Each structure stands twice: as C-alpha cells, then as structure tokens.
Backbone as a ProteinNet text record, in pm:
[ID]
protein_1_A
[PRIMARY]
MMRTSDVIGWLKTKYPGVGVFHSAIPKREPFCIGVYPKQRGVPALAVGGAACTSCAVLPVDILVHWGEAADACEAMADGLYALLLGSASETIGGCAVRQFALLDAAPAGVGRDSDNICEMAIRVNIVYETAAQT
[TERTIARY]
99.5	-11.3	84.9	49.8	125.2	66	169.4	132.6	175.2	117.7	178.7	309.1	373.4	501.9	595.1	539.7	599.2	642.9	511.5	504.9	622.3	617.6	720.9	859	887.3	1032.4	1062.7	952.8	1004.9	1013.3	938.8	953.2	1093.9	1140.3	1268.3	1388.4	1377	1448.8	1466.2	1339.6	1340.3	1375.3	1350.9	1390.3	1481.4	1630.7	1698.1	1725.8	1729.3	1757.2	1631	1506.7	1393.5	1300.4	1275.2	1176.1	1064	1018.6	905.5	802.3	705.1	643.1	499.7	469.3	335.4	212.4	136.4	28.4	14.6	140.1	157.4	298.9	326.8	453.2	471.1	609.3	645.2	652.1	602.3	628.2	742.9	867.1	1002.2	1028.5	970	1020.6	958	1047.2	971.2	974.1	1070	1064	1040.1	926.2	896.6	781.8	768.6	647.8	561.5	443.1	343.2	255	254.2	185.7	76.9	-47	-177.2	-242.6	-272.5	-387.6	-522.8	-581.7	-705.6	-795	-957.2	-1043.2	-1119.6	-1105.4	-1188.5	-1246.3	-1386.9	-1439.4	-1426.6	-1441.9	-1462.4	-1366	-1316.9	-1215.7	-1247.4	-1152.9	-1191.7	-1149.7	-1266.4	-1239.7	-1288.7	-1205	-1233.3	-1340.7	-1388.4	-1500.5	-1429.6	-1485.2	-1434.1	-1381.1	-1383.6	-1346.8	-1197.3	-1166.4	-1030.1	-938.1	-964.8	-876.2	-838.5	-919.6	-880	-833.3	-822.4	-784.3	-629.3	-603.9	-432.5	-388.1	-492.1	-446.4	-528.2	-454	-519.9	-510.4	-565.3	-552.5	-509	-417.6	-350.3	-383.1	-501.3	-547.1	-457	-382.4	-296.5	-327.8	-303.5	-279.5	-155.1	-76.1	55.5	51.1	93.7	121.9	237.8	285.9	407.4	405.8	474.7	494.3	640.9	621	746.1	778.6	831.2	878.3	788.6	812.3	721.8	701.6	787.7	766.3	673.4	576.5	456.1	507.8	600.8	663.1	757.2	826.1	892.8	815.4	704.8	610.1	550.4	502.6	441.2	543.4	663.8	749.2	814.9	793.2	821.5	700.2	583.7	454.2	436.7	483.2	465.2	546.5	679.1	769.3	748.5	675	646.6	523.5	427.6	325.8	385.6	462.2	531.7	563	630.4	703.8	597.7	501.7	378.7	337	304.4	216.3	308.9	424.7	550.8	584.8	555.6	580.6	512.8	581	500.6	582.1	678.4	780	817.3	786.8	813.6	780.2	840	805.1	808.3	710.6	691.1	639.2	747.5	704.5	706	799.1	785.7	671.8	580.7	472.6	496.7	483.7	472.1	375.9	400.3	289.1	251	118.9	55.6	24.4	-17.2	-49.5	-72.9	-14.2	-51.8	-182.8	-308.8	-401.1	-422.4	-381.7	-403.1	-531.6	-594.1	-731.4	-767.3	-656.4	-686.1	-594.3	-626.3	-525.8	-396.8	-394.9	-251.5	-272.1	-153.8	-157.7	-251.1	-307.1	-418.5	-363.3	-350.4	-315.4	-401.1	-341.3	-437	-389.6	-315.6	-280.5	-176.6	-186.4	-51.8	-70.5	-7.7	-8.4	-6.7	8.7	-1.3	139	244.6	378.5	413	307.4	318.5	374.7	379.3	459.1	345.9	400.4	306.7	267.7	142.3	114.8	46.2	65.6	2	-28.6	-134.1	-179.6	-207.8	-169.2	-172.6	-240.3	-357.4	-450.6	-432	-390.3	-357.4	-418.7	-465.7	-484.6	-372.3	-300.6	-154.3	-256.5	-234	-299.9	-164.8	-182.3	-50.3	-95.8	8.3	-10.1	-5.3	-88.4	-71	-73.7	-40.4	-6.3	-160	-220	-334.6	-320.6	-423.2	-402.8	-471.3	-402.2	-451	-434.4
-114.3	-11.7	116.4	212.8	333.1	435.8	532.3	613.8	737.9	845.6	978.8	1015.5	949.7	958	904.1	801.3	748.1	843	908.7	1021.7	1130.1	1175.5	1259.8	1228.9	1107.1	1043	1037.7	1010.2	1018	1162.6	1247.9	1399.7	1430.4	1408.2	1448.3	1397.8	1273.5	1228.5	1313.2	1387.7	1429.9	1615	1623.8	1781.8	1787.9	1742.7	1727.6	1882.5	1895.7	2008.9	2099.8	2060.6	2127.7	2040.3	2107.9	2060.7	2027.2	1897.4	1843.3	1775.1	1840.9	1835.7	1755.1	1687.6	1603.1	1689.1	1725.9	1803.4	1941.6	1989.9	2134	2159.7	2290.1	2345.1	2466.9	2438.3	2542.2	2685.5	2767	2925.3	2972.6	2902.7	2954.3	2931.6	2826.1	2790.5	2874.1	2963.2	3032.9	2962.6	2849.3	2756.2	2631.3	2543.1	2408.9	2355.4	2224.9	2169.2	2102.9	2104.8	2028	1908.1	1806.4	1685.6	1644	1663.8	1650.8	1543.3	1423.7	1326.4	1361.8	1328.5	1357.6	1239	1257.7	1144.2	1204.1	1107.1	1152.1	1020.3	987	878.5	753.4	644.3	518	433.1	324.4	218.2	154.9	134.6	85.6	-86	-147.5	-304.6	-384.4	-463.6	-541.7	-653.8	-683.2	-782	-930.4	-964.8	-1055.3	-1037.3	-880.1	-854.3	-791.6	-783.7	-737.4	-828.4	-986.3	-1082.5	-1071.3	-1007.1	-991.9	-828.7	-750.1	-637.8	-610.7	-537.6	-523	-373.8	-291.6	-136.6	-85.8	29.1	117	256.2	357.9	496.6	565.1	644.7	722.3	862.9	927	1078.7	1149.4	1255.6	1355.9	1499.9	1590.1	1741.6	1783.6	1817.7	1893.9	2040	2102.2	2255.6	2299.8	2387	2442.3	2568.8	2590.8	2724.5	2777.2	2882.4	2906.6	3061	3116.3	3265.5	3357.4	3479	3597.4	3619.9	3564.7	3607.9	3498.4	3532.7	3474.9	3352.5	3447.8	3368.7	3239.6	3262.2	3148.1	3057.2	3073.3	2952.5	2903.3	2971.1	2910.1	2830.9	2863.6	2769.4	2647.6	2660.3	2548.4	2445.7	2523.4	2449.2	2378.9	2438.9	2385.7	2257.6	2279.7	2173.1	2048.7	2049.3	1942.3	1877.6	1960.2	1921.2	1828.2	1890.5	1820.3	1703	1671.5	1580.1	1451.2	1484.7	1389.9	1330.2	1456.2	1436	1315.5	1333	1252.4	1114.6	1108.9	979.3	855.2	738.3	627.9	498.5	526.2	414.9	450	502.3	525.3	439.8	431	334.9	432	412.7	487.6	406.5	398	286.7	170.1	116.7	-13.6	-42.8	43.9	34.2	80.3	-2	52.8	140.3	288.1	364	322.1	343	311.1	444.7	524.6	674.8	779.7	888.2	992.1	1077.4	1052	1113.6	1236.5	1341.2	1459.5	1518	1588.8	1650.9	1785.8	1834.3	1972.8	1974	2079.6	2101.1	2147.2	2224.4	2285.3	2290.7	2354.1	2372.9	2485.7	2504	2589.9	2706.9	2815.8	2929.6	2943.1	2920.6	2959.8	3079.7	3184.7	3295.7	3281.7	3377	3388.6	3367.2	3324.1	3292	3435.8	3426.8	3538	3624.7	3543.6	3610.7	3657.8	3664.7	3693.8	3597	3452.3	3344.9	3310.2	3293.7	3252.2	3100.4	3048.2	2903.7	2864.2	2748.1	2688.1	2530.8	2470.5	2345.5	2238.3	2132.8	2002.2	1907.7	1869.6	1773	1663.6	1536.7	1393.1	1286.5	1192.7	1068.1	957	913.5	815.1	694.1	625.1	487.3	402	292.3	197.6	80.1	-21.3	-165.1	-206	-306.3	-382.9	-519.7	-606.9	-758.9	-802.1	-835.6	-908.2	-1071.4	-1107.6	-1225.7	-1341.2	-1368.4	-1486	-1617.5
4.4	-0.3	12.6	-114.2	-101	2.7	55.4	158	118.7	181.8	153.5	174	287.1	330	230.3	133.4	40.3	-81.5	-106	-203.7	-172.6	-43.2	-9.7	-17.4	4.7	-15.9	-151.4	-244.4	-377.8	-426.7	-401.9	-420.2	-408.7	-283.2	-219.7	-310.9	-367.2	-476.6	-595	-614.4	-749.6	-726.4	-582.1	-570.3	-455	-468	-353.5	-296.8	-196.8	-88.6	-98.9	-149.9	-118.3	-17.8	74.9	185.4	160.4	181.2	143.3	251	284.3	421.5	411.9	521.5	509.5	581.6	509.3	544.6	597.9	625.4	647.2	623.4	595.1	565.4	680.9	705.4	818.3	767.5	840.3	804.5	783.5	833.3	808.1	671.8	604.6	476.6	358.9	303.6	191.4	46.8	41.6	-43.1	-13	-54.7	-17	-85.3	-53.8	-115.2	-4.3	12.5	83.9	7.2	83.3	32.5	119.3	89.3	174.2	121.5	202.9	165	167.9	57	42.1	-1.6	23.1	-10.9	-132.7	-245.7	-346.4	-404.1	-420.3	-491.2	-371.6	-449.2	-375.8	-439.3	-366.6	-376.5	-515.4	-590.9	-750.3	-707.7	-725.4	-705.1	-831.7	-858.8	-984.6	-985.8	-1079.2	-1107.1	-999.3	-900	-821.2	-696.8	-657.7	-533	-513.6	-382.3	-362.5	-390.3	-413.6	-436.7	-586.1	-660.8	-785.2	-840.6	-756	-777.9	-780.7	-880.5	-893.7	-870	-871.4	-857.1	-758.8	-712.2	-606.9	-644.8	-575.1	-581.6	-464.2	-487	-347	-398.7	-366.1	-405.7	-293	-355.9	-270.5	-361.8	-274.9	-332	-297.6	-403.9	-387.2	-382.7	-263	-261.7	-290.8	-386.4	-414.7	-344.5	-255	-158.6	-195.2	-282.5	-352.6	-377	-270.2	-265.4	-290.5	-322.4	-343	-474.1	-580.8	-717.7	-800.2	-810.4	-886.5	-1029.1	-1074.1	-1211.2	-1147.8	-1066.9	-1020.9	-974.4	-875.6	-821.9	-941.8	-1044.8	-1132	-1229.6	-1207.9	-1313.4	-1218.7	-1079.7	-1018.2	-1040.5	-1018	-1030.6	-1150.5	-1258.2	-1392.7	-1410.8	-1368.2	-1364.4	-1292.5	-1187.5	-1122.4	-1172.6	-1231.8	-1292.9	-1435.9	-1491.3	-1627.4	-1581	-1467.1	-1411.9	-1391.9	-1328.7	-1313.2	-1453.6	-1514.9	-1659.8	-1729.9	-1736.6	-1811.8	-1748.7	-1633.2	-1563.8	-1613.6	-1664.8	-1670.6	-1619.5	-1567.5	-1505	-1358.1	-1280.3	-1136.9	-1049.6	-943.4	-828	-728.7	-631.9	-489.8	-388.9	-287.1	-166.2	-195.9	-314.5	-355.9	-440.7	-486.9	-579.5	-707.4	-819.3	-942.6	-976.1	-1031.9	-1041.7	-1217.3	-1243.1	-1360.2	-1404.3	-1325.4	-1367.6	-1268.1	-1312	-1233.8	-1291.9	-1234	-1288.2	-1238.8	-1316.3	-1273.5	-1317.8	-1195.4	-1210.9	-1265.6	-1279.4	-1356.5	-1463.5	-1572	-1686.7	-1669.9	-1550.9	-1496	-1343	-1303.8	-1152.3	-1128.1	-1026.8	-973.2	-881.7	-917.8	-819.8	-702.6	-588.8	-451.7	-382.1	-446.6	-398.9	-324.4	-211.3	-117.8	21.5	109.4	228.7	332	441.2	522.4	516.3	470.1	467.9	300.1	229.5	78.1	4.9	51.2	-53.2	-129.9	-247.9	-367.8	-344.2	-396.2	-347.1	-488.4	-539.6	-610.4	-612.6	-658.4	-613.8	-723	-688.6	-793.2	-734.2	-800.3	-742.6	-853	-782.9	-845.1	-785.2	-843.6	-809.8	-858	-756.8	-805.5	-834	-959.6	-971.7	-954.4	-869.6	-853.5	-828	-850	-867.3	-727.5	-687.2	-566.4	-600.8	-516.7	-530.7	-538.5	-640.8	-639.9	-588	-526	-445.6	-533.6	-633.7	-722.3	-676
[MASK]
++++++++++++++++++++++++++++++++++++++++++++++++++++++++++++++++++++++++++++++++++++++++++++++++++++++++++++++++++++++++++++++++++++++

C-alpha cells in the first residue's frame, strides 16, 4: 500500500535540497512543497473483489509554496506538473505507478499566504499496482 510519506520520499529524490512536508508547511520555509492526503471517490474493485484487484489509488494534493515571485512559483509548479504528466515508469514506496491522474489541466493558483509567499496546487490521483491475491 502506498502512503503519503512514500510520495514525500519520492519527491525528495526528484527535488534534492527542497523541503517536502506532510500535511503542513512550516512558516519559516519560503521555498518548499507540501503533500496532503485527500479523499476522492470510492475504492476501485475489480470484478471478483479485492482478491482480483491489482491497482489502488492514492489521492493527494501537492502544494508548491515558492517565494514571493509569482513567475518563479508558477515555473516550479509547472515543472512538477510536467514531471507527473510525463512519468510512466516510477516506483513509489515499492509500488509501480501506473498513472499520475492529474485532475486539472494545469496547476491551480491558490494565492499567497500571510507572509506573501505564492502558492499553487496540483491535485492528483496516483494509480499504483498492488499485489493481487490470485
């Protein structure tokens, strides 16, 4: 089973030196990424039930919290979005990713925090392989 902490570890390998945080970002960090677990939809079960199901979905929101320059924040968010969109053979937490199902056509601007730091969000359902019990 893939967990949010696995996604955080994977993102740290893609963006070394960038703070990646679970469910909250520290105010002292003007350049970081937050990963938030979400609930969307219902579990996908194959015909035959759990024993025949080989994939699961981990829904997360990724918040890019990236300085005071809106262009720099947008560039970082676009780069992360492109990474997800173009990835077809990633392994996260020991699970093979089948698809990063992006829920929006581009990262969404969510404004600025109380310290004037720009933020953009990427909503994604990570479809990954599980071990079907056959």
